[in-house]
Jmol script that loads the backbone (N, CA, C; Angstrom):
load data "model"
ATOM      1  N   UNK A   1     -27.121   6.144  91.166  1.00  0.00           N
ATOM      2  CA  UNK A   1     -27.598   5.476  91.974  1.00  0.00           C
ATOM      3  C   UNK A   1     -28.009   4.152  91.056  1.00  0.00           C
ATOM      4  N   UNK A   2     -27.636   3.023  91.883  1.00  0.00           N
ATOM      5  CA  UNK A   2     -27.897   1.724  90.998  1.00  0.00           C
ATOM      6  C   UNK A   2     -29.386   1.334  91.318  1.00  0.00           C
ATOM      7  N   UNK A   3     -29.738   0.948  90.390  1.00  0.00           N
ATOM      8  CA  UNK A   3     -31.365   0.322  90.437  1.00  0.00           C
ATOM      9  C   UNK A   3     -31.116  -1.301  90.530  1.00  0.00           C
ATOM     10  N   UNK A   4     -32.204  -1.518  91.681  1.00  0.00           N
ATOM     11  CA  UNK A   4     -32.197  -2.493  91.616  1.00  0.00           C
ATOM     12  C   UNK A   4     -33.483  -3.178  91.696  1.00  0.00           C
ATOM     13  N   UNK A   5     -33.359  -4.013  90.613  1.00  0.00           N
ATOM     14  CA  UNK A   5     -34.978  -4.964  89.956  1.00  0.00           C
ATOM     15  C   UNK A   5     -35.456  -5.791  91.287  1.00  0.00           C
ATOM     16  N   UNK A   6     -34.510  -6.123  92.156  1.00  0.00           N
ATOM     17  CA  UNK A   6     -35.053  -7.075  92.965  1.00  0.00           C
ATOM     18  C   UNK A   6     -34.658  -6.880  94.232  1.00  0.00           C
ATOM     19  N   UNK A   7     -35.497  -6.039  94.880  1.00  0.00           N
ATOM     20  CA  UNK A   7     -34.958  -5.268  96.360  1.00  0.00           C
ATOM     21  C   UNK A   7     -34.783  -6.355  97.639  1.00  0.00           C
ATOM     22  N   UNK A   8     -35.647  -7.652  97.785  1.00  0.00           N
ATOM     23  CA  UNK A   8     -35.023  -8.427  98.559  1.00  0.00           C
ATOM     24  C   UNK A   8     -34.018  -9.381  98.654  1.00  0.00           C
ATOM     25  N   UNK A   9     -33.563 -10.063  99.640  1.00  0.00           N
ATOM     26  CA  UNK A   9     -32.969 -11.140  98.689  1.00  0.00           C
ATOM     27  C   UNK A   9     -33.678 -12.410  98.637  1.00  0.00           C
ATOM     28  N   UNK A  10     -34.644 -12.781  99.180  1.00  0.00           N
ATOM     29  CA  UNK A  10     -35.912 -13.634  98.581  1.00  0.00           C
ATOM     30  C   UNK A  10     -36.067 -13.360  96.758  1.00  0.00           C
ATOM     31  N   UNK A  11     -36.426 -12.034  96.442  1.00  0.00           N
ATOM     32  CA  UNK A  11     -36.595 -11.660  95.156  1.00  0.00           C
ATOM     33  C   UNK A  11     -35.281 -11.949  94.234  1.00  0.00           C
ATOM     34  N   UNK A  12     -34.027 -11.832  95.216  1.00  0.00           N
ATOM     35  CA  UNK A  12     -32.931 -12.136  94.421  1.00  0.00           C
ATOM     36  C   UNK A  12     -32.861 -13.539  93.905  1.00  0.00           C
ATOM     37  N   UNK A  13     -33.208 -14.534  94.879  1.00  0.00           N
ATOM     38  CA  UNK A  13     -33.229 -15.741  95.039  1.00  0.00           C
ATOM     39  C   UNK A  13     -33.900 -16.400  93.951  1.00  0.00           C
ATOM     40  N   UNK A  14     -35.333 -15.858  93.950  1.00  0.00           N
ATOM     41  CA  UNK A  14     -36.237 -15.826  92.996  1.00  0.00           C
ATOM     42  C   UNK A  14     -35.363 -16.126  91.510  1.00  0.00           C
ATOM     43  N   UNK A  15     -35.073 -14.720  91.386  1.00  0.00           N
ATOM     44  CA  UNK A  15     -34.656 -14.505  89.619  1.00  0.00           C
ATOM     45  C   UNK A  15     -33.323 -15.566  89.486  1.00  0.00           C
ATOM     46  N   UNK A  16     -32.429 -15.818  90.530  1.00  0.00           N
ATOM     47  CA  UNK A  16     -31.592 -16.381  90.358  1.00  0.00           C
ATOM     48  C   UNK A  16     -32.138 -18.014  90.093  1.00  0.00           C
ATOM     49  N   UNK A  17     -32.810 -18.576  90.583  1.00  0.00           N
ATOM     50  CA  UNK A  17     -33.351 -19.911  90.561  1.00  0.00           C
ATOM     51  C   UNK A  17     -33.868 -19.710  89.123  1.00  0.00           C
ATOM     52  N   UNK A  18     -34.804 -19.309  88.616  1.00  0.00           N
ATOM     53  CA  UNK A  18     -35.433 -19.052  87.403  1.00  0.00           C
ATOM     54  C   UNK A  18     -34.413 -18.839  86.408  1.00  0.00           C
ATOM     55  N   UNK A  19     -33.085 -18.033  86.641  1.00  0.00           N
ATOM     56  CA  UNK A  19     -32.473 -18.107  85.523  1.00  0.00           C
ATOM     57  C   UNK A  19     -31.279 -18.912  85.360  1.00  0.00           C
ATOM     58  N   UNK A  20     -30.610 -19.512  86.722  1.00  0.00           N
ATOM     59  CA  UNK A  20     -29.430 -20.061  86.485  1.00  0.00           C
ATOM     60  C   UNK A  20     -29.600 -21.766  86.886  1.00  0.00           C
ATOM     61  N   UNK A  21     -31.052 -22.080  87.520  1.00  0.00           N
ATOM     62  CA  UNK A  21     -31.008 -23.477  87.720  1.00  0.00           C
ATOM     63  C   UNK A  21     -31.985 -24.106  86.885  1.00  0.00           C
ATOM     64  N   UNK A  22     -31.463 -25.361  86.246  1.00  0.00           N
ATOM     65  CA  UNK A  22     -32.338 -26.143  85.093  1.00  0.00           C
ATOM     66  C   UNK A  22     -33.703 -26.244  85.704  1.00  0.00           C
ATOM     67  N   UNK A  23     -34.511 -26.350  84.808  1.00  0.00           N
ATOM     68  CA  UNK A  23     -36.083 -26.493  84.995  1.00  0.00           C
ATOM     69  C   UNK A  23     -36.227 -27.795  85.515  1.00  0.00           C
ATOM     70  N   UNK A  24     -35.283 -28.922  85.221  1.00  0.00           N
ATOM     71  CA  UNK A  24     -35.449 -30.005  85.845  1.00  0.00           C
ATOM     72  C   UNK A  24     -34.753 -30.433  86.936  1.00  0.00           C
ATOM     73  N   UNK A  25     -34.265 -29.391  87.486  1.00  0.00           N
ATOM     74  CA  UNK A  25     -32.969 -29.551  88.870  1.00  0.00           C
ATOM     75  C   UNK A  25     -33.804 -30.468  89.499  1.00  0.00           C
ATOM     76  N   UNK A  26     -33.424 -31.563  90.500  1.00  0.00           N
ATOM     77  CA  UNK A  26     -34.153 -31.969  91.492  1.00  0.00           C
ATOM     78  C   UNK A  26     -34.419 -30.993  92.664  1.00  0.00           C
ATOM     79  N   UNK A  27     -35.086 -30.985  93.399  1.00  0.00           N
ATOM     80  CA  UNK A  27     -35.507 -30.387  94.484  1.00  0.00           C
ATOM     81  C   UNK A  27     -34.248 -30.127  95.709  1.00  0.00           C
ATOM     82  N   UNK A  28     -33.772 -31.606  95.924  1.00  0.00           N
ATOM     83  CA  UNK A  28     -32.223 -31.575  96.753  1.00  0.00           C
ATOM     84  C   UNK A  28     -31.273 -30.522  96.066  1.00  0.00           C
ATOM     85  N   UNK A  29     -31.206 -30.082  94.729  1.00  0.00           N
ATOM     86  CA  UNK A  29     -30.286 -29.375  94.198  1.00  0.00           C
ATOM     87  C   UNK A  29     -30.716 -27.911  94.380  1.00  0.00           C
ATOM     88  N   UNK A  30     -31.887 -27.797  94.253  1.00  0.00           N
ATOM     89  CA  UNK A  30     -32.472 -26.234  94.489  1.00  0.00           C
ATOM     90  C   UNK A  30     -32.244 -26.040  95.967  1.00  0.00           C
ATOM     91  N   UNK A  31     -32.660 -26.638  96.841  1.00  0.00           N
ATOM     92  CA  UNK A  31     -32.507 -26.508  98.131  1.00  0.00           C
ATOM     93  C   UNK A  31     -30.981 -26.179  98.706  1.00  0.00           C
ATOM     94  N   UNK A  32     -30.230 -26.994  98.390  1.00  0.00           N
ATOM     95  CA  UNK A  32     -28.578 -26.871  98.451  1.00  0.00           C
ATOM     96  C   UNK A  32     -28.035 -25.675  98.187  1.00  0.00           C
ATOM     97  N   UNK A  33     -28.556 -25.567  96.573  1.00  0.00           N
ATOM     98  CA  UNK A  33     -28.176 -23.959  96.045  1.00  0.00           C
ATOM     99  C   UNK A  33     -28.989 -22.687  96.686  1.00  0.00           C
ATOM    100  N   UNK A  34     -30.166 -22.719  97.182  1.00  0.00           N
ATOM    101  CA  UNK A  34     -30.574 -21.882  98.153  1.00  0.00           C
ATOM    102  C   UNK A  34     -29.981 -21.485  99.372  1.00  0.00           C
ATOM    103  N   UNK A  35     -29.534 -22.523  99.945  1.00  0.00           N
ATOM    104  CA  UNK A  35     -28.530 -22.591 101.095  1.00  0.00           C
ATOM    105  C   UNK A  35     -27.373 -22.063 100.814  1.00  0.00           C
ATOM    106  N   UNK A  36     -26.563 -22.057  99.998  1.00  0.00           N
ATOM    107  CA  UNK A  36     -25.346 -21.703  99.595  1.00  0.00           C
ATOM    108  C   UNK A  36     -25.699 -19.613  98.944  1.00  0.00           C
ATOM    109  N   UNK A  37     -26.804 -19.760  98.342  1.00  0.00           N
ATOM    110  CA  UNK A  37     -27.104 -18.046  98.302  1.00  0.00           C
ATOM    111  C   UNK A  37     -27.194 -17.629  99.388  1.00  0.00           C
ATOM    112  N   UNK A  38     -28.165 -18.270 100.016  1.00  0.00           N
ATOM    113  CA  UNK A  38     -28.698 -17.308 101.521  1.00  0.00           C
ATOM    114  C   UNK A  38     -27.072 -17.427 102.328  1.00  0.00           C
ATOM    115  N   UNK A  39     -26.347 -17.870 102.398  1.00  0.00           N
ATOM    116  CA  UNK A  39     -25.011 -18.062 103.087  1.00  0.00           C
ATOM    117  C   UNK A  39     -24.233 -17.120 102.461  1.00  0.00           C
ATOM    118  N   UNK A  40     -24.159 -16.611 101.014  1.00  0.00           N
ATOM    119  CA  UNK A  40     -23.332 -15.762 100.707  1.00  0.00           C
ATOM    120  C   UNK A  40     -23.891 -14.166 100.865  1.00  0.00           C
ATOM    121  N   UNK A  41     -24.878 -14.281 100.692  1.00  0.00           N
ATOM    122  CA  UNK A  41     -25.952 -13.071 101.286  1.00  0.00           C
ATOM    123  C   UNK A  41     -25.503 -12.966 102.767  1.00  0.00           C
ATOM    124  N   UNK A  42     -25.431 -13.689 103.702  1.00  0.00           N
ATOM    125  CA  UNK A  42     -25.228 -13.368 105.219  1.00  0.00           C
ATOM    126  C   UNK A  42     -23.893 -13.170 105.285  1.00  0.00           C
ATOM    127  N   UNK A  43     -23.081 -13.545 104.251  1.00  0.00           N
ATOM    128  CA  UNK A  43     -21.502 -13.046 104.610  1.00  0.00           C
ATOM    129  C   UNK A  43     -21.393 -11.878 104.209  1.00  0.00           C
ATOM    130  N   UNK A  44     -22.201 -11.405 102.980  1.00  0.00           N
ATOM    131  CA  UNK A  44     -21.908  -9.929 102.390  1.00  0.00           C
ATOM    132  C   UNK A  44     -22.585  -9.137 103.476  1.00  0.00           C
ATOM    133  N   UNK A  45     -23.671  -9.471 104.064  1.00  0.00           N
ATOM    134  CA  UNK A  45     -24.146  -8.206 105.064  1.00  0.00           C
ATOM    135  C   UNK A  45     -23.354  -8.337 106.269  1.00  0.00           C
ATOM    136  N   UNK A  46     -22.824  -9.225 106.845  1.00  0.00           N
ATOM    137  CA  UNK A  46     -21.676  -9.424 107.779  1.00  0.00           C
ATOM    138  C   UNK A  46     -20.640  -8.565 107.660  1.00  0.00           C
ATOM    139  N   UNK A  47     -20.410  -8.565 106.263  1.00  0.00           N
ATOM    140  CA  UNK A  47     -18.674  -7.780 106.020  1.00  0.00           C
ATOM    141  C   UNK A  47     -19.416  -6.138 105.503  1.00  0.00           C
ATOM    142  N   UNK A  48     -20.382  -6.020 105.361  1.00  0.00           N
ATOM    143  CA  UNK A  48     -20.988  -4.580 104.847  1.00  0.00           C
ATOM    144  C   UNK A  48     -21.016  -4.260 106.583  1.00  0.00           C
ATOM    145  N   UNK A  49     -21.512  -4.644 107.467  1.00  0.00           N
ATOM    146  CA  UNK A  49     -21.923  -4.063 108.668  1.00  0.00           C
ATOM    147  C   UNK A  49     -20.321  -3.542 109.289  1.00  0.00           C
ATOM    148  N   UNK A  50     -19.716  -4.265 109.102  1.00  0.00           N
ATOM    149  CA  UNK A  50     -18.027  -3.930 109.749  1.00  0.00           C
ATOM    150  C   UNK A  50     -17.611  -2.901 108.985  1.00  0.00           C
ATOM    151  N   UNK A  51     -17.896  -2.821 107.259  1.00  0.00           N
ATOM    152  CA  UNK A  51     -17.304  -1.624 106.672  1.00  0.00           C
ATOM    153  C   UNK A  51     -17.912  -0.485 106.963  1.00  0.00           C
ATOM    154  N   UNK A  52     -19.559  -0.374 107.368  1.00  0.00           N
ATOM    155  CA  UNK A  52     -20.365   1.045 106.815  1.00  0.00           C
ATOM    156  C   UNK A  52     -20.416   1.574 108.359  1.00  0.00           C
ATOM    157  N   UNK A  53     -20.644   2.655 108.072  1.00  0.00           N
ATOM    158  CA  UNK A  53     -20.856   3.635 109.419  1.00  0.00           C
ATOM    159  C   UNK A  53     -22.106   4.526 109.253  1.00  0.00           C
ATOM    160  N   UNK A  54     -22.283   4.462 107.750  1.00  0.00           N
ATOM    161  CA  UNK A  54     -23.569   5.268 107.803  1.00  0.00           C
ATOM    162  C   UNK A  54     -24.814   4.740 108.632  1.00  0.00           C
ATOM    163  N   UNK A  55     -25.542   5.575 109.711  1.00  0.00           N
ATOM    164  CA  UNK A  55     -26.833   4.707 110.222  1.00  0.00           C
ATOM    165  C   UNK A  55     -28.006   4.506 109.218  1.00  0.00           C
ATOM    166  N   UNK A  56     -28.098   5.268 108.017  1.00  0.00           N
ATOM    167  CA  UNK A  56     -29.169   4.678 107.262  1.00  0.00           C
ATOM    168  C   UNK A  56     -28.978   3.406 106.536  1.00  0.00           C
ATOM    169  N   UNK A  57     -27.624   3.278 106.667  1.00  0.00           N
ATOM    170  CA  UNK A  57     -27.031   1.651 105.675  1.00  0.00           C
ATOM    171  C   UNK A  57     -27.189   0.802 106.536  1.00  0.00           C
ATOM    172  N   UNK A  58     -27.077   0.975 108.046  1.00  0.00           N
ATOM    173  CA  UNK A  58     -27.075   0.006 109.105  1.00  0.00           C
ATOM    174  C   UNK A  58     -28.436  -0.486 109.225  1.00  0.00           C
ATOM    175  N   UNK A  59     -29.590   0.637 109.192  1.00  0.00           N
ATOM    176  CA  UNK A  59     -30.810   0.250 109.094  1.00  0.00           C
ATOM    177  C   UNK A  59     -31.114  -0.804 108.381  1.00  0.00           C
ATOM    178  N   UNK A  60     -30.715  -0.406 106.744  1.00  0.00           N
ATOM    179  CA  UNK A  60     -31.007  -1.145 105.849  1.00  0.00           C
ATOM    180  C   UNK A  60     -30.657  -2.749 105.750  1.00  0.00           C
ATOM    181  N   UNK A  61     -29.252  -2.493 106.320  1.00  0.00           N
ATOM    182  CA  UNK A  61     -28.525  -4.070 106.662  1.00  0.00           C
ATOM    183  C   UNK A  61     -29.179  -4.774 107.691  1.00  0.00           C
ATOM    184  N   UNK A  62     -29.652  -4.173 108.411  1.00  0.00           N
ATOM    185  CA  UNK A  62     -30.534  -5.036 109.611  1.00  0.00           C
ATOM    186  C   UNK A  62     -31.919  -5.625 109.050  1.00  0.00           C
ATOM    187  N   UNK A  63     -32.725  -4.834 108.363  1.00  0.00           N
ATOM    188  CA  UNK A  63     -33.672  -5.221 107.629  1.00  0.00           C
ATOM    189  C   UNK A  63     -33.146  -6.634 106.589  1.00  0.00           C
ATOM    190  N   UNK A  64     -32.140  -6.605 106.232  1.00  0.00           N
ATOM    191  CA  UNK A  64     -31.798  -7.640 105.422  1.00  0.00           C
ATOM    192  C   UNK A  64     -31.178  -8.647 106.240  1.00  0.00           C
ATOM    193  N   UNK A  65     -30.839  -8.531 107.389  1.00  0.00           N
ATOM    194  CA  UNK A  65     -30.473  -9.552 108.206  1.00  0.00           C
ATOM    195  C   UNK A  65     -31.456 -10.315 108.824  1.00  0.00           C
ATOM    196  N   UNK A  66     -32.461  -9.343 109.328  1.00  0.00           N
ATOM    197  CA  UNK A  66     -34.071  -9.858 109.607  1.00  0.00           C
ATOM    198  C   UNK A  66     -34.656 -10.942 108.635  1.00  0.00           C
ATOM    199  N   UNK A  67     -34.249 -10.464 107.443  1.00  0.00           N
ATOM    200  CA  UNK A  67     -34.910 -11.233 106.081  1.00  0.00           C
ATOM    201  C   UNK A  67     -34.220 -12.433 105.955  1.00  0.00           C
ATOM    202  N   UNK A  68     -33.130 -12.679 106.270  1.00  0.00           N
ATOM    203  CA  UNK A  68     -32.304 -13.765 106.347  1.00  0.00           C
ATOM    204  C   UNK A  68     -32.718 -14.740 107.347  1.00  0.00           C
ATOM    205  N   UNK A  69     -32.833 -14.137 108.517  1.00  0.00           N
ATOM    206  CA  UNK A  69     -33.262 -15.062 109.924  1.00  0.00           C
ATOM    207  C   UNK A  69     -34.551 -15.791 109.512  1.00  0.00           C
ATOM    208  N   UNK A  70     -35.501 -14.995 108.942  1.00  0.00           N
ATOM    209  CA  UNK A  70     -36.614 -15.379 108.679  1.00  0.00           C
ATOM    210  C   UNK A  70     -36.649 -16.388 107.997  1.00  0.00           C
ATOM    211  N   UNK A  71     -35.539 -16.396 106.840  1.00  0.00           N
ATOM    212  CA  UNK A  71     -35.842 -17.722 105.554  1.00  0.00           C
ATOM    213  C   UNK A  71     -35.429 -18.993 106.509  1.00  0.00           C
ATOM    214  N   UNK A  72     -34.339 -18.503 107.566  1.00  0.00           N
ATOM    215  CA  UNK A  72     -33.905 -19.701 108.194  1.00  0.00           C
ATOM    216  C   UNK A  72     -34.655 -20.178 109.115  1.00  0.00           C
ATOM    217  N   UNK A  73     -35.405 -19.554 109.882  1.00  0.00           N
ATOM    218  CA  UNK A  73     -36.859 -20.161 110.487  1.00  0.00           C
ATOM    219  C   UNK A  73     -37.792 -21.094 109.771  1.00  0.00           C
ATOM    220  N   UNK A  74     -38.209 -20.549 108.736  1.00  0.00           N
ATOM    221  CA  UNK A  74     -38.917 -21.247 107.843  1.00  0.00           C
ATOM    222  C   UNK A  74     -38.164 -22.309 107.572  1.00  0.00           C
ATOM    223  N   UNK A  75     -36.935 -22.482 106.696  1.00  0.00           N
ATOM    224  CA  UNK A  75     -36.474 -23.259 106.521  1.00  0.00           C
ATOM    225  C   UNK A  75     -36.020 -24.626 107.590  1.00  0.00           C
ATOM    226  N   UNK A  76     -35.746 -23.958 108.627  1.00  0.00           N
ATOM    227  CA  UNK A  76     -35.672 -24.872 109.767  1.00  0.00           C
ATOM    228  C   UNK A  76     -37.052 -25.797 110.188  1.00  0.00           C
ATOM    229  N   UNK A  77     -38.067 -25.052 110.219  1.00  0.00           N
ATOM    230  CA  UNK A  77     -39.496 -25.397 110.316  1.00  0.00           C
ATOM    231  C   UNK A  77     -39.897 -26.416 109.273  1.00  0.00           C
ATOM    232  N   UNK A  78     -39.395 -26.463 108.068  1.00  0.00           N
ATOM    233  CA  UNK A  78     -39.860 -27.009 107.022  1.00  0.00           C
ATOM    234  C   UNK A  78     -39.192 -28.598 107.176  1.00  0.00           C
ATOM    235  N   UNK A  79     -37.607 -28.321 107.543  1.00  0.00           N
ATOM    236  CA  UNK A  79     -36.990 -29.635 108.073  1.00  0.00           C
ATOM    237  C   UNK A  79     -37.444 -30.393 108.973  1.00  0.00           C
ATOM    238  N   UNK A  80     -37.723 -29.858 110.068  1.00  0.00           N
ATOM    239  CA  UNK A  80     -38.556 -30.553 111.349  1.00  0.00           C
ATOM    240  C   UNK A  80     -39.573 -31.199 110.503  1.00  0.00           C
ATOM    241  N   UNK A  81     -40.541 -30.483 109.728  1.00  0.00           N
ATOM    242  CA  UNK A  81     -41.781 -31.156 108.877  1.00  0.00           C
ATOM    243  C   UNK A  81     -41.332 -32.659 108.346  1.00  0.00           C
ATOM    244  N   UNK A  82     -40.230 -32.314 107.594  1.00  0.00           N
ATOM    245  CA  UNK A  82     -40.159 -33.316 106.664  1.00  0.00           C
ATOM    246  C   UNK A  82     -39.457 -34.713 107.809  1.00  0.00           C
ATOM    247  N   UNK A  83     -38.601 -34.543 108.665  1.00  0.00           N
ATOM    248  CA  UNK A  83     -37.925 -35.223 109.406  1.00  0.00           C
ATOM    249  C   UNK A  83     -38.945 -35.840 110.390  1.00  0.00           C
ATOM    250  N   UNK A  84     -40.270 -35.313 110.855  1.00  0.00           N
ATOM    251  CA  UNK A  84     -41.521 -35.953 111.311  1.00  0.00           C
ATOM    252  C   UNK A  84     -41.835 -36.909 110.892  1.00  0.00           C
ATOM    253  N   UNK A  85     -42.090 -36.959 109.333  1.00  0.00           N
ATOM    254  CA  UNK A  85     -42.931 -37.732 108.595  1.00  0.00           C
ATOM    255  C   UNK A  85     -42.369 -39.040 108.448  1.00  0.00           C
TER     256      UNK A  85
END
end "model"
wireframe off; spacefill off
backbone 0.3
color backbone group
């Protein structure tokens, strides 16, 4: 079994951001990199759902999909708040 030190997509993103983005990077770079990271996660889930027939795996993938949907909703709310200002 593979150990996953970062069990959620958000935890994986936080690790990626800490390790791979320069501390002085502007917020727009962080935002765009996070969008790309989440798009990659979303694509991976879609491809996995197509390939997997196990009901346990499907449940786990649905949890990940829900996490991405929550992230997108929060991102959209944040964007609307910036646009209203």
